[in-house]
N, C-alpha and C positions, 0 to 999 in steps of 0.2 A: 583755740578751744571751741569745739562744736557744741553750742548750746542746744541744738536741735535734737540732740540724742537723750535728753533728760527734761524732767519737769523744772520749771523755774522755781526758786525757793523764795518764799514770801515771809516777811515779818509784818507785825501789826502794832500800832501804838493806839491804845483806846479800844473801845468795843467789848468791854467786860460785861459782867452781870448788870442788867438794867438798861443797857444800851440798845438802840434799835439798828443804826446803820451799820455797825460793825459786823453784825450777823449777816446782813445783806451782802456786804463786801466779800465775806468769807465763802458764801454760796456762789456768787457770780464768778469769783476769781477761779474757782475750781470746776465751773460747769463744763468747760470744754477740754478738761483733763491736761492743760498745759502748765498749771500752777499748783503748788501745794504749800500750805501754811506750815512753817516749821518753828517759829519763834514769836515771842510777843511780850509787850508790857501793856496789859489790858486795863490798867487803872492806876490811879495815884495810890491806891491801898494795895500793898503787896499781897494780901489775903485774897483780894478780889482776882488779882492776876493768877495766883496760885489755883484757886478754884476753877477759873475760866480755863486755864491750861489742862487741868485734869479733865474737864468736860470735853475738851477738844483733843484728848490723847496726846498731848505734846510731851516732849522730854522735859522734865522739870528743870533741867540745867539751861534750857533755852527759854525759860520764863523769868523775866527780869524785874527787879524792884523798881528801876527807874529806866527811862528811855535813854538817859545819858550812858548808863552802864551797858545797856543793850547795844547802842551804836558802837561803843568802844570794843566791847568783847566780840560782837559779830564781825567787825572789821579785822580783828586780830586772828580770826579762825582761818584755817587753810582754805584756799580758794574753792576747793570742791565741797565745802561744808557751809560757808557763810551765806546768809541771805543775799539774794540778788537785788531785792528791793524791799522797801517798807511801805505800807499803806498807813496813813494817818487818818484816824476817825474819832477825833477829840472835839470838844468844844473849840470855837473859832480862835479864842485868845491864845491857844497853845500851838496852833498850826506852825507859826513862823519859827519859834525856837526849835521845835522838834524837826522840821524840814531842814533848817540850817545845820543842825547837829549831824543829821545823817548824810547830807550832802557833802559836808566837810570831812566826813569819815569815808567818802567815796562810795556811798550807797545811794542807788536811784530811788526816787520817791514818787509815790502816788498819794494824792491829797484830796480829801473831801472838800466840797465847796461850803461857803465861800473861802477863798484861798487864805486869807489872813484876817487879823483884827482890824487893821486899818490900811489906808492907801500907802502910808510911808513904809510899812512892812511889805507890802506887795512889791513896791518898787525896789526895795532892798533884796527881796527874794528872787526877782527876776535877774538881778545882777549876779547873784550868786550861782544861779542855774547857768547863766552865760560863762561865768569864769570856770565852773567846774566841768562843763560840757556834758553833764549827766542828764539822763532822761527825767523829766518832771511831768507828771500827768495830773490833771484835775478832772474829777469825775462828775461832770454835767452829763449824766447818764442818758437823758432823753434824746440826745444826738445819735444814740445807738439804734434807735428804732428804724426797721427797714423803710417804712413809709416816709419818715422824716428824711432819710438819705434819698429817697426818690423825689421828694419835694426839692430838696437842694439841687438835685440833678436837673429837674425841669426849669429852674431859674437860672442855673449855671450855664446850661446849653442854650439859653435864649428862648426857649419855647414859650415861655409865658411873658416875655418882654421885660420891660423895666418896671420897678416897683412903684406903685402909686400910693397904696394904703396898706397899713398893717394893723391888725387888732389882735393883741395877744392878752390872755387872761389866765390867772391862776387863782382859783377860789377854793378855800377850805374853811371849815368850822372848827379847826383844831384848838383854837384858842378862845372859843366862845365861853368856856368855863375857866376859872382861875385854877387850872391844874397844878400850877407851880405851888399853890398853897396847900395842895392835897399830896405833896411828895412825889409828883411825877417828874422823873429825871429829865425827860425830853423837853418838858416845858420850862423847867427851872432855869436852865442856862439859856434857853432861847430868849427869854424875857429880861435877862440880866445884862445891862449894858456893859458890865465889867467882863462878861464872858463873851457876849455876842458881837459887841461893838456898836457903832452908832446906828446900824440898821437892824430892825427886827425882821418883819415880814420881808422887807427889801432884800435882806441878806439871804434868808431862807428860801424864798421862792422867786423874788424879783430878779435875782442873778440868773436863775434857770430860764426866765422869759428873755432876758436880754441875750443870752448865749444862744438860745433856740432861734430867735428871729434873725439874728445876724448870721448864724450858721446856714440857715435855709435861703435867705436873700443874697447873702454876700455883700450886703449893703450896710455899712456901719451907721449907727446913730450919731449925729453931730451935735444936736442940741436937744434939751429936754425942759419940760416945765412940770413940776411935781407938787402934788398936795398930799399930805399924809394925815392920818387920824389915829388917836388912841382913845378907845371907848371905856375899857374896864378900869376900875379904880386901882390905884397903887401900881400902875404900869406906866413906863416912860417911853419905851420904843414903839415904833409904829405897828399898828395891827392891819391897817387898811391903806392903800395907796393908789391914787389915780394919777396918770402921767400922760402928757402929750409929747410926741416925739417928732423930730425932723431928721430925715436920712440924708446921707451924702449925696445920693442920686436925685434928690428933689422930692422924694416921696414923704408922706406924713403917716404918723402912727398913734395909736392909743394903747397903753398898757394899764391894766387894772388888776390889782392883786388884793387878796384879803385872807385873813385867817380867822375872821369872825363872820363869815358869810353863812348864815344858818342853813343847814341841810346840804351843804357842799362837802364833798369828800376829798378828791384830789382833781379838781376841775381845771386842768391845763388845756387850753385851746389856742390854736394858732390860725388865723386867717391872713392870707397875703393876696392882695389884688394887684395884678400887674397889667400892663398895657395890652397884653395878648391873651390873659387868662388868669385864673386865680386858683388857690388851694384852700382846703379847710381840712385840719387834722385835730382830733381830740384824743388826749392821753387815755381817757377812761374807755376809749373804743379804738386802740391803736393800730389795729390791723388793716384799717381802711383809711384811704386818701381821697377826698372829693376833689375833683378837678373841674373847673368851669371854663368854658370859652364861649364868648359872645355869639348868640344865634345858634348854638349847637346844644345837643342834649347833654346834660350833666352826666359826667363819668364818676364811677366809684372803682378805684384801683385797689387791689388787695395783695397782700404780701405773698411771696412764694411763686409769682407767676413769671412765665418767660418774657412777658412784654416789658418787665421793668428793667431799669438800668443794672449794669453789673454790680454796682456798689450796693444797691438795695438787695439784689439776689444774694450776694455774698453774705449778708447779715441775717440770713434765714436758715434755720436748722432742720425745720420738719415740714411735711407736705402742706399744701394749701388746705384750708379749712380747719386746721389745728391751731387754735390760737397761741400766739406768742406775745408776751407782754413785758412788763417791767423787769423782770430778773433777766430775760433773754437779751433785752436791749442794753442792760447794764453790762452783761457779760460780753456783749459785742465791743464795748469800750475796752475791756480788759484783753480782748483778742488783739486790738490794735496795739495796746500797751506791751503786750507779750512779744509782738513782732519787733517793736522798737528796742526793748530790752535785749532780745537775742542778737539783734544786729549790732548793738553796743557791745555786748559782751564778746562777740566775735571779732570785734575790731573793724567792723564796717558800719559805723553809725549813720543812721538817717538824718536828713536835714529836718529841722523843726517844722518847716512848712509842709513836709511830706507826712507828719504824723497823722494817724487816723484816730484821733482823740483829742480832747481839749488840752491846751498847754498852759505854761506859766503866763503867757501873754493873754490867754482867755481869763485867767484868774486876776491879772492886773486890770483887765477890762471891767471885770465885775466889781472890783473894788473902786474903780473910777465911777462906775454907775451909782453905787450906793452913796458915795461922797457927794457927787453931784445932785442926786435926787434929794438928799437931806439939805443940802445947801440952798436948793431951790425952794423947798417947802419952808424952810426957816425964814426965808426972805420974802414970804408972801406969795409963793408960787410964781416966781419970776422965771424967765427963760435964761438957761445957763448953758455954756458950751461943754461938751464932753472932752 
């Protein structure tokens, strides 16, 4: 079956009216004309699903009341009609059951982060993915930025030497106000431990930080020492976290995240200092990568240039000087997913280590990070092993 002669068929669970990330996934999945949304269960309320399906011009017969019905009926459709994969964009506590249901129905899965509600679920999901042999992607979208891919190339090729110090920060003021008391859907589940899990800001933005710095450096965190804080009344999950890190290669790091940092919007920044040079990248100005080498003029690399690595160039769609950002980087993740899906459909599956997107093991890594950071903080900011 030659999947390259058609668009891939996508289903979605979650992402109905009032949701944020579902709409983003729909835009970026279709940006490169490789994928089309054909089915979904967009909320726990069937009426929400019905309205969302109408707004998206979907066949009403492919808009399902529950994800269980969706998985069963889609799996029973003829091969040239059923969805090729499903994207999960629900609160964290639902990820595992939905992913398990579709994987066991023989359907590939794309899941938003963090991967599961807790570490136990993450370990179980990794085993299911291994047993089924299906594609599982986790959408840590920031690794899709061309300049992040260039930074990875600079460290992987040895041009910047071994990692000595990493500083990663992700600062927002999203939870400065008790939006959950004002009916904002995005805040309601994020501050609820029954839906979010044991990590608040740790899960929402902290997992991005871990994934980003390990992706760029290729050097895993081995130990951490974390301190978390909750400032607003009636909340129990972390709003602000500071964490010291130790890397496998001997380097040290600092991770600081917050969703109550006044005036900050989406302040994700990464600094990596190596023995031969350093990089600085900021998500709010993502088309530029600062590169430093001792005794030499500072360089500013920009996306779309011929001097960049092949991987960075292939992640760029438009000429230099035309900004690319969040949506395009997210779409680059979906391009990698599409290649893996087509290879799997055509009977020539890729090895997991060759995937050009975060995998179930990155999801497991994120859940380990949340668990260990909470453990460290609860024990008085002691050092714990990852």
